[in-house]
C-alpha positions as CSV (number, residue, x, y, z in Angstrom):
1,M,3.5,42.7,40.5
2,A,0.4,40.7,40.4
3,P,0.0,37.0,40.0
4,T,-1.8,36.6,36.3
5,T,-3.9,33.4,37.3
6,Q,-5.1,32.8,33.4
7,D,-7.7,30.5,32.3
8,L,-6.0,27.3,31.1
9,S,-8.3,26.8,28.5
10,L,-8.0,30.2,27.0
11,N,-4.2,31.1,27.7
12,T,-1.5,28.3,27.6
13,T,0.9,30.3,30.0
14,P,0.0,29.3,33.8
15,S,0.5,32.3,36.5
16,Y,3.4,30.7,37.9
17,L,5.5,30.9,34.5
18,T,4.4,34.1,34.2
19,R,5.7,35.1,37.6
20,L,8.3,33.3,37.1
21,Q,9.7,35.4,34.1
22,D,8.4,38.3,35.4
23,F,10.7,38.2,38.4
24,V,13.6,37.3,36.3
25,S,13.1,40.3,34.4
26,E,12.4,42.8,37.1
27,N,15.9,41.1,38.8
28,R,17.7,41.2,35.7
29,R,20.8,43.0,37.1
30,A,20.7,40.5,40.2
31,I,21.1,38.0,37.6
32,L,24.1,38.9,36.2
33,V,26.8,36.7,37.9
34,C,30.6,36.2,37.8
35,T,32.5,33.6,39.2
36,A,35.9,34.0,41.0
37,A,37.5,31.7,38.3
38,A,38.0,32.1,34.9
39,A,33.8,31.8,33.9
40,V,31.6,34.0,33.9
41,A,27.5,33.4,34.0
42,L,25.0,35.9,32.9
43,G,21.2,35.6,33.3
44,A,19.5,35.5,29.7
45,A,16.9,37.4,31.2
46,Y,19.0,40.1,31.1
47,Y,19.1,40.4,27.1
48,V,15.5,39.6,26.8
49,S,14.2,42.4,28.7
50,T,14.8,46.3,28.5
51,A,17.7,47.7,27.3
52,S,20.8,49.5,29.4
53,P,20.5,53.0,30.2
54,Q,22.2,55.3,28.0
55,R,25.8,56.4,28.9
56,P,27.7,59.8,28.4
57,G,30.1,58.2,26.1
58,S,31.7,55.1,24.3
59,A,33.4,52.4,25.8
60,K,37.1,51.8,24.6
61,D,37.2,49.2,22.2
62,G,41.0,47.9,22.5
63,R,42.9,49.9,19.8
64,K,46.1,51.6,21.0
65,D,46.1,54.0,18.1
66,K,42.6,55.7,18.9
67,K,42.7,58.9,20.6
68,K,39.6,59.0,22.7
69,D,40.4,63.0,23.8
70,K,40.6,64.6,20.4
71,P,37.7,66.9,19.3
72,S,34.8,65.8,18.3
73,S,35.2,67.9,15.1
74,K,37.9,65.8,13.5
75,K,35.9,62.4,14.2
76,K,34.4,62.1,10.8
77,K,32.0,59.7,9.5
78,S,30.0,58.9,6.3
79,G,27.7,56.4,4.9
80,N,25.1,54.1,6.4
81,D,27.3,52.3,8.3
82,Q,26.7,53.6,12.2
83,D,30.5,52.9,13.2
84,G,31.9,54.1,9.7
85,P,35.6,54.1,9.4
86,I,37.3,55.2,12.4
87,L,39.1,58.4,11.1
88,E,40.1,60.0,14.4
89,E,43.6,58.3,14.4
90,V,46.9,60.7,14.3
91,K,47.3,61.4,10.4
92,P,51.0,61.0,8.8
93,K,52.9,64.2,8.5
94,E,53.3,63.5,4.9
95,E,50.4,62.6,2.5
96,E,52.1,61.4,-0.5
97,Q,50.0,60.8,-3.4
98,Q,51.0,57.2,-4.8
99,N,48.2,55.9,-7.2
100,V,49.8,53.4,-8.6
101,P,50.2,50.3,-6.7
102,L,53.4,48.7,-5.5
103,T,54.4,45.3,-6.5
104,L,55.2,42.9,-3.8
105,E,59.1,43.0,-4.9
106,E,58.9,46.8,-4.7
107,I,56.8,46.5,-0.9
108,A,59.7,43.9,0.1
109,A,62.3,46.6,-1.1
110,L,60.9,49.3,1.3
111,S,62.1,49.6,5.0
112,I,59.5,48.9,7.8
113,D,59.3,52.7,8.6
114,E,58.3,53.5,4.9
115,R,56.1,50.9,4.6
116,I,54.3,52.2,8.2
117,K,54.2,56.0,6.6
118,R,52.9,54.7,3.4
119,A,50.3,52.6,4.6
120,G,49.0,55.3,6.9
121,V,49.0,57.7,3.9
122,L,46.8,55.2,2.2
123,K,44.3,54.9,5.0
124,T,44.2,58.7,5.5
125,R,43.5,59.3,1.7
126,G,40.9,56.0,2.0
127,N,38.8,57.7,4.7
128,A,38.7,60.8,2.8
129,L,37.2,58.8,-0.2
130,Y,34.7,57.2,2.3
131,Q,33.9,60.4,3.3
132,A,32.8,61.6,-0.4
133,R,31.1,58.2,-0.4
134,N,33.4,56.7,-2.9
135,F,33.5,53.5,-1.7
136,T,35.1,51.5,-4.6
137,Q,38.1,53.6,-4.9
138,A,38.4,53.7,-0.8
139,V,38.5,49.9,-0.8
140,E,41.5,49.7,-3.2
141,L,43.4,52.3,-1.0
142,Y,42.3,50.1,2.0
143,T,43.6,47.4,0.5
144,Q,46.9,48.6,-0.8
145,A,47.3,49.9,3.1
146,I,46.7,46.1,3.9
147,Q,49.1,44.8,1.7
148,L,52.1,47.6,2.6
149,S,51.7,47.4,6.4
150,P,54.6,45.3,7.8
151,K,52.3,43.9,10.8
152,P,48.7,43.5,10.4
153,E,46.2,46.6,11.3
154,P,42.9,45.4,12.2
155,I,41.4,49.1,11.5
156,F,42.4,48.5,7.7
157,H,40.2,45.6,7.8
158,S,37.3,47.4,9.6
159,N,37.9,50.5,7.6
160,R,37.4,48.5,4.0
161,A,34.4,46.5,5.8
162,A,32.5,50.0,6.4
163,C,33.0,50.4,2.6
164,Y,31.5,46.9,1.8
165,M,28.9,47.6,4.1
166,N,27.7,51.0,2.4
167,M,28.0,49.9,-1.1
168,S,24.9,49.4,-3.3
169,P,24.1,46.7,-2.9
170,P,26.1,45.8,0.3
171,Q,28.8,43.6,0.1
172,F,27.9,41.7,3.4
173,E,30.0,38.5,2.6
174,H,32.9,40.8,2.6
175,V,32.3,42.6,5.5
176,V,32.2,39.3,7.4
177,E,35.9,38.4,5.9
178,D,37.3,41.8,6.6
179,C,36.0,41.7,10.2
180,D,37.2,38.0,10.8
181,A,40.3,39.7,10.0
182,A,40.1,42.4,12.3
183,L,38.7,40.5,15.3
184,R,41.7,37.9,14.5
185,H,44.3,40.4,15.7
186,D,42.0,41.9,18.4
187,P,39.3,40.1,19.7
188,N,38.2,43.2,21.5
189,Y,37.6,45.4,18.7
190,V,33.9,46.5,19.4
191,K,33.3,48.3,16.3
192,A,34.6,45.4,13.8
193,L,32.2,43.2,16.5
194,N,29.3,45.4,15.7
195,R,29.9,45.5,12.0
196,R,30.1,42.1,11.4
197,A,27.1,41.1,13.3
198,N,25.1,43.6,11.3
199,A,26.4,41.8,8.3
200,L,25.5,38.6,9.6
201,E,21.8,39.8,11.0
202,A,21.7,41.0,7.1
203,L,22.7,37.3,5.4
204,S,20.2,35.9,8.2
205,R,22.9,33.9,9.9
206,Y,21.3,34.9,13.3
207,T,23.0,33.0,15.8
208,E,26.7,34.2,14.6
209,A,24.9,37.8,14.8
210,L,23.9,37.1,18.3
211,R,27.0,35.8,19.6
212,D,28.8,39.1,18.1
213,F,26.3,41.6,19.2
214,T,26.5,39.8,22.8
215,A,29.8,39.9,22.8
216,A,30.1,43.7,21.7
217,T,27.2,44.5,24.7
218,I,29.5,42.7,27.3
219,L,32.6,44.2,26.2
220,D,31.0,47.9,26.3
221,K,30.0,47.0,29.9
222,F,26.2,47.1,29.0
223,Q,26.3,50.5,28.6
224,N,25.7,50.6,24.7
225,E,21.8,51.0,24.1
226,A,21.9,50.4,20.6
227,A,24.2,47.1,21.1
228,A,21.5,46.1,23.8
229,H,18.5,46.8,21.5
230,S,20.3,44.4,18.6
231,V,20.7,41.8,20.8
232,E,16.6,41.7,21.6
233,R,15.9,42.2,17.8
234,V,18.2,39.4,16.5
235,L,17.3,37.4,19.7
236,K,13.8,37.5,18.4
237,K,14.3,36.9,14.9
238,L,16.4,33.8,15.7
239,A,13.8,32.4,18.2
240,T,11.0,32.8,15.8
241,E,12.9,31.5,12.9
242,K,13.7,28.4,14.9
243,A,10.0,27.8,16.7
244,Q,8.6,27.9,12.9
245,T,11.0,25.2,12.0
246,I,9.8,23.0,15.1
247,A,6.4,23.7,15.0
248,A,6.2,22.9,11.4
249,T,8.0,19.6,12.0
250,R,6.9,18.5,15.4
251,G,4.1,16.1,15.0
252,P,1.3,16.5,17.5
253,R,1.7,15.5,21.1
254,L,0.3,15.9,24.2
255,P,1.2,18.5,26.8
256,S,2.1,17.5,30.4
257,Q,-0.6,16.0,32.8
258,T,-0.6,18.9,34.7
259,F,-1.4,21.0,31.8
260,I,-4.1,18.9,30.7
261,S,-5.5,18.6,34.2
262,A,-5.6,22.3,34.6
263,Y,-7.3,22.6,31.4
264,F,-10.5,20.0,31.7
265,A,-10.8,20.7,35.7
266,A,-12.0,24.2,34.1
267,F,-15.0,22.9,32.6
268,R,-17.6,21.6,35.2
269,K,-18.1,17.6,34.6
270,R,-21.3,16.6,32.5
271,A,-23.0,13.4,32.4
272,Q,-22.0,10.8,30.0
273,P,-24.3,10.4,26.9
274,T,-27.0,7.6,27.0
275,L,-26.4,5.0,24.6
276,P,-28.9,4.1,21.9
277,E,-30.7,0.7,22.4
278,T,-28.6,-0.9,19.8
279,P,-25.1,0.5,20.5
280,S,-22.3,0.2,17.9
281,Q,-18.8,-0.4,18.3
282,G,-17.8,3.2,17.7
283,D,-20.8,4.1,20.5
284,Q,-19.2,1.8,23.0
285,T,-15.8,2.8,22.3
286,L,-16.9,6.6,23.0
287,L,-17.7,5.7,26.6
288,L,-14.5,4.0,27.1
289,A,-12.7,7.4,26.1
290,L,-14.7,9.1,28.9
291,D,-14.0,6.9,31.4
292,A,-10.3,7.0,30.3
293,L,-10.9,10.8,30.9
294,E,-12.7,10.5,34.0
295,A,-9.6,8.4,35.1
296,A,-7.2,11.4,34.0
297,D,-5.5,8.6,31.4
298,Y,-5.2,11.1,29.1
299,A,-3.0,9.0,26.3
300,H,-5.8,6.4,26.5
301,A,-8.7,8.7,26.0
302,L,-7.1,10.4,22.9
303,S,-6.5,6.8,21.3
304,L,-9.9,6.0,21.9
305,I,-11.6,8.9,20.8
306,N,-9.7,8.9,17.8
307,E,-10.9,5.2,17.3
308,A,-14.3,5.8,18.0
309,V,-14.6,8.5,15.7
310,D,-13.1,6.2,13.0
311,Q,-15.3,3.4,13.8
312,G,-18.2,5.5,13.4
313,I,-20.9,6.5,16.1
314,S,-24.2,5.7,15.5
315,W,-26.5,9.0,16.8
316,D,-25.9,12.8,16.3
317,I,-25.6,13.4,20.1
318,G,-22.9,10.6,20.5
319,R,-21.0,12.1,17.4
320,A,-21.0,15.5,18.8
321,E,-19.7,14.6,22.0
322,A,-17.1,12.8,20.2
323,L,-16.0,15.5,17.8
324,N,-16.5,18.2,20.9
325,L,-13.6,15.5,22.8
326,R,-11.4,14.9,19.5
327,G,-11.5,18.8,19.2
328,T,-10.3,19.4,22.4
329,F,-7.2,17.1,22.4
330,K,-6.6,18.6,18.9
331,F,-6.7,22.1,20.6
332,L,-4.1,20.9,23.3
333,T,-1.9,19.5,20.6
334,S,-1.6,22.6,18.9
335,D,-3.7,21.3,15.5
336,I,-5.7,24.5,15.9
337,P,-7.5,24.3,12.3
338,G,-8.3,20.7,13.4
339,A,-9.8,21.6,16.4
340,K,-11.8,24.1,14.8
341,A,-13.2,22.0,12.3
342,D,-14.0,19.5,15.1
343,L,-15.9,21.8,17.0
344,E,-18.2,23.4,14.3
345,E,-19.0,19.9,13.0
346,S,-20.1,19.1,16.7
347,L,-22.2,22.4,16.9
348,T,-24.0,21.2,13.4
349,L,-24.9,18.0,14.8
350,N,-25.9,19.3,18.1
351,S,-26.3,23.5,18.1
352,S,-27.0,23.3,22.0
353,L,-23.8,21.8,23.1
354,T,-22.7,25.2,24.7
355,Q,-19.3,23.4,25.9
356,S,-18.1,23.2,22.2
357,L,-19.2,26.8,21.7
358,V,-17.0,27.7,24.7
359,K,-14.1,25.8,23.3
360,L,-14.8,27.2,19.9
361,A,-13.9,30.7,21.3
362,S,-10.9,29.3,23.0
363,V,-9.9,28.3,19.2
364,H,-11.0,31.8,18.2
365,M,-8.8,33.5,20.8
366,E,-6.0,31.4,19.8
367,E,-6.2,32.8,16.1
368,G,-6.4,36.0,17.9
369,N,-10.0,36.6,16.7
370,H,-11.6,38.7,19.8
371,A,-14.6,39.6,18.5
372,Q,-15.5,36.0,17.2
373,A,-14.8,34.5,20.7
374,M,-17.3,36.8,22.1
375,E,-19.8,36.0,19.8
376,C,-19.5,32.3,20.7
377,F,-20.5,33.4,24.0
378,E,-23.4,35.3,23.2
379,Q,-24.5,32.3,21.0
380,A,-24.0,30.0,24.0
381,I,-26.2,32.3,26.0
382,K,-29.0,32.1,23.7
383,V,-28.9,28.5,23.4
384,D,-28.7,28.4,27.5
385,S,-28.5,31.4,29.7
386,S,-28.2,29.4,32.8
387,D,-24.8,27.5,31.9
388,P,-22.3,29.0,34.5
389,D,-19.4,27.4,32.2
390,V,-20.3,30.2,29.8
391,Y,-19.9,32.9,31.9
392,Y,-16.9,31.4,33.6
393,H,-15.2,31.3,30.4
394,R,-16.1,34.6,29.5
395,G,-14.7,35.9,32.1
396,Q,-11.4,34.4,31.7
397,V,-11.5,35.9,27.9
398,H,-12.3,39.4,29.7
399,F,-9.4,38.6,32.5
400,I,-6.5,37.8,29.7
401,T,-7.6,41.0,27.8
402,N,-7.1,42.9,31.1
403,D,-10.8,43.9,31.4
404,Y,-10.9,42.8,35.1
405,A,-13.8,44.8,36.1
406,A,-15.8,42.6,33.5
407,A,-14.0,39.2,34.4
408,A,-15.5,39.8,37.8
409,E,-18.8,40.6,36.9
410,N,-18.8,37.3,34.9
411,Y,-17.4,35.5,37.6
412,T,-20.1,36.5,40.1
413,K,-22.7,35.4,37.7
414,S,-21.2,31.9,36.8
415,T,-20.9,31.7,40.9
416,S,-24.5,32.8,41.5
417,L,-25.5,29.6,39.1
418,D,-23.5,27.4,40.6
419,S,-21.2,27.9,43.7
420,T,-19.8,24.7,44.0
421,F,-17.5,25.3,41.1
422,V,-14.0,26.5,42.8
423,F,-12.4,28.1,39.9
424,S,-14.9,31.0,40.0
425,H,-14.3,32.0,43.4
426,I,-10.8,31.9,43.0
427,Q,-10.8,33.9,39.5
428,L,-13.1,36.4,41.1
429,A,-10.3,37.1,44.1
430,V,-7.7,37.3,41.4
431,A,-9.7,39.9,39.5
432,Q,-10.3,41.9,42.3
433,Y,-6.8,42.2,43.0
434,K,-5.9,42.9,39.6
435,M,-8.2,45.8,40.1
436,G,-6.2,46.9,43.0
437,N,-9.2,45.9,45.3
438,I,-6.4,43.9,47.6
439,A,-8.6,44.0,50.8
440,N,-11.6,42.5,48.8
441,S,-9.5,40.0,47.3
442,M,-8.3,38.9,50.4
443,A,-11.7,38.7,52.3
444,T,-12.8,36.3,48.9
445,F,-9.9,34.2,49.3
446,R,-10.5,33.9,53.0
447,R,-14.3,33.2,52.2
448,T,-13.4,30.8,49.4
449,M,-11.0,28.8,51.8
450,T,-13.9,28.3,54.7
451,A,-16.3,27.1,51.8
452,F,-13.6,24.6,50.3
453,P,-11.3,23.7,53.1
454,N,-9.8,20.7,51.0
455,R,-9.2,22.2,47.9
456,A,-5.7,22.7,47.3
457,E,-6.4,25.3,44.4
458,V,-7.6,27.7,47.0
459,C,-4.3,27.4,49.0
460,N,-2.1,27.7,46.3
461,Y,-3.3,30.8,44.2
462,Y,-3.9,32.6,47.5
463,G,-0.2,31.7,48.3
464,E,0.7,33.6,45.2
465,L,-1.0,36.6,46.3
466,L,0.5,36.5,49.4
467,L,3.9,35.8,47.6
468,D,3.5,39.1,45.2
469,Q,2.7,40.7,48.4
470,Q,6.2,39.7,49.6
471,R,4.2,38.1,52.7
472,F,6.9,35.2,52.5
473,E,6.2,33.0,55.4
474,D,2.3,33.3,54.9
475,A,2.6,32.6,51.4
476,V,5.1,29.4,52.5
477,E,2.5,28.4,54.8
478,K,-0.4,28.3,52.1
479,F,1.6,26.3,49.8
480,D,2.7,23.8,52.4
481,R,-1.1,23.3,53.1
482,A,-2.0,22.9,49.4
483,I,0.9,20.5,49.0
484,E,-0.8,18.1,51.7
485,L,-3.7,18.6,50.6
486,E,-2.6,17.4,46.9
487,K,-1.0,14.5,48.4
488,T,-4.5,12.9,48.8
489,K,-4.9,12.7,44.8
490,S,-3.6,10.6,42.3
491,P,-1.4,11.9,41.0
492,P,-0.9,15.0,43.1
493,N,-0.7,18.4,41.1
494,P,3.0,19.2,41.3
495,L,2.5,23.3,41.0
496,P,2.3,24.4,44.6
497,L,5.8,22.3,45.2
498,V,7.0,24.8,42.5
499,N,5.5,27.5,43.8
500,K,7.0,27.1,47.0
501,A,10.4,26.7,45.6
502,L,10.0,30.2,44.1
503,A,9.2,31.8,47.3
504,I,12.1,30.2,49.2
505,F,14.4,31.4,46.7
506,Q,12.8,35.0,46.5
507,W,12.7,35.0,50.6
508,H,15.9,33.4,51.7
509,K,17.8,33.2,48.1
510,D,18.5,29.7,49.2
511,I,18.7,27.5,45.7
512,P,19.3,24.0,47.0
513,P,15.7,23.7,49.0
514,A,14.5,25.3,45.8
515,E,16.0,23.0,43.6
516,V,14.6,19.8,45.6
517,L,11.3,21.3,45.6
518,C,11.4,21.4,41.9
519,R,12.8,17.8,41.2
520,E,10.1,16.5,43.4
521,A,7.6,18.1,41.2
522,L,9.4,16.7,38.2
523,A,9.1,13.4,40.0
524,I,5.3,14.1,40.2
525,D,5.1,15.1,36.5
526,P,8.5,14.5,34.4
527,S,6.9,17.1,31.7
528,C,6.3,19.7,34.5
529,E,7.4,22.9,32.4
530,P,7.1,25.5,35.2
531,A,9.6,23.1,37.3
532,V,12.0,22.9,34.5
533,A,11.7,26.7,33.7
534,T,12.5,27.6,37.9
535,L,15.6,25.1,37.4
536,A,16.8,26.7,34.6
537,Q,16.9,30.0,36.6
538,L,18.2,28.4,39.6
539,A,21.2,27.3,37.3
540,L,21.8,30.7,36.3
541,Q,22.1,32.0,39.9
542,K,24.4,29.4,40.2
543,S,27.0,30.4,37.8
544,E,26.0,27.1,36.0
545,M,25.5,28.1,32.6
546,E,26.0,25.0,30.8
547,T,23.4,23.1,33.4
548,A,21.2,26.1,32.4
549,I,21.2,25.5,28.9
550,E,20.2,21.8,29.1
551,W,17.1,22.7,31.1
552,F,16.1,25.6,28.7
553,E,16.7,22.8,25.9
554,K,14.2,20.8,27.9
555,Q,11.6,23.8,27.9
556,V,12.0,24.1,24.6
557,D,11.1,20.6,23.6
558,L,8.0,21.1,26.4
559,A,6.8,24.2,25.1
560,R,3.5,24.1,23.4
561,G,2.4,26.2,20.3
562,E,4.8,28.6,18.4
563,A,4.4,31.5,21.0
564,E,5.8,29.2,23.8
565,I,8.5,27.7,21.8
566,V,9.9,31.4,20.8
567,A,9.8,32.0,24.7
568,S,11.6,29.1,25.7
569,L,14.2,29.4,22.6
570,T,14.7,33.6,23.4
571,Y,16.4,32.3,26.6
572,L,18.1,29.2,25.3
573,E,19.8,31.2,22.6
574,A,20.7,34.2,24.7
575,S,22.4,31.8,27.2
576,K,24.2,29.8,24.7
577,A,25.8,33.4,23.2
578,Q,26.9,34.3,26.6
579,L,28.4,30.7,27.1
580,Q,30.3,31.1,23.8
581,F,31.4,34.7,25.0
582,V,32.8,33.3,28.3
583,K,34.6,30.6,26.5
584,T,36.1,33.2,23.9
585,Y,37.4,35.9,26.3
586,P,37.9,34.3,30.0
587,Q,40.3,37.0,30.7
588,M,37.1,39.0,30.9
589,A,36.2,37.3,34.3
590,A,38.0,39.6,36.5
591,E,36.5,42.5,35.4
592,L,32.9,41.3,34.7
593,Q,32.9,40.3,38.5
594,Q,33.3,44.0,39.3
595,I,31.1,45.2,36.9
596,A,28.3,42.6,38.2
597,S,29.2,43.9,41.9
598,A,28.4,47.7,40.8
599,M,25.4,46.6,39.2
600,M,23.6,44.2,41.9
């Protein structure tokens, strides 16, 4: 899988994170780990990715009275519930027609054997009524069977739950209550787990539904394709619901230092605007904001640009620059409507400010409006056809929409206008790689390393392509060089450390050194999301589920925008459901260890 080096001004998922998630997805079987003690750790990505292969038959679900070898013609189902009542049990020899429910005194007077026989008859008649879609009367008979039975029979509750599931409208609360009862007496009852999970999902109780679908999937030894799809479906609903709540209640905040630096690095530097002869307080504050931006003091730059706009800027060119910068910070804090308003006003004040057009294209892409984004680039070219940034960022739009040939054409145009911008060269090499022109891509990277011998970015991204080719030793060498070059900066970029960590793990499966590198990255930037994501996955590999959950929670907290929050929550909620399974079914540890060994 090729690295997906992406424009950080247009796509907020950097290449290293995409590559990490793809690696986890592709190796989901290897991520399933069972410890020797009574604990099991299962990789969250197993459930996030594709469904398990279909199996030839169904797994046992723990009932002693189920006869798996019975002819299929005797296993009758009806109704909307995909499981339906379990009808394949041996029927009683006598089907006595007892239409009047017995009182508690009459029940107590019966012998144990008589109660068992009569309960069985009622269950059989209930099954027939279910078949005839007479769910209300079937419920009455199953209820009588429950009252008559001298010992708890999970099957009676599960069958009654199937009736409630198929009523119009369905009685989901009663389904949950009956399945609760069935599972209290037989926690391994897979049909009851699936039935309760479906009811909980219908009630929008997604966390509980995920718990049950996860348990059913594991108890069925990952062979039930429908259950695996259900896990994915509920995970998506749960993560989306929680992400919307988080996005709506979370105040605007800046992403990590690493992210912001990468964003602004995607634009060529421009000269600061010249102040008027008698600058206002707002004019002077604008220059202070630009100075803070140059010093990578982003929090201060944000505060100052807001202050400058509030104070008032005396000339149109300066106000256009101020709105451009404030709109950029709004974009970075996921205030997309606010960013759009500021950038449009900036262009009203100065229609020749091509950078505002380019950034407005980013906003349109964030909104999912590709056509309007491309129109912004066309307008920018009409304003200044010699601006290399326009072609570079248009190339990025083509890249993230998988039009690599058009992306390469635009990168080449950008480089022809300004060959000193390293990212045009890097992105051209990556686009060539994505098109399958491996030799050309490697040659482009070697030329770029010669032209920019002191730029860590070249070594870092070259290392990513080498890592993709599993040239581990060469990749680590490039990451080491990038790390050394980054040490000359203040602050250094921590991403080469994370890339090296991932390379070492893939190469040697050596977790401790990889963790050390990620922690070094966090020492540089405590909000470095790729380092957090990698540490979470490494914790999964070590069967440290609770530690992984802590890292996933931090990843959710760092996620920028609803889409990123959804992705992070997917891992988090899957891990929580699996941890709950471990605590509920500790006896499964030994069996799951065997399953894991067979799957790896």
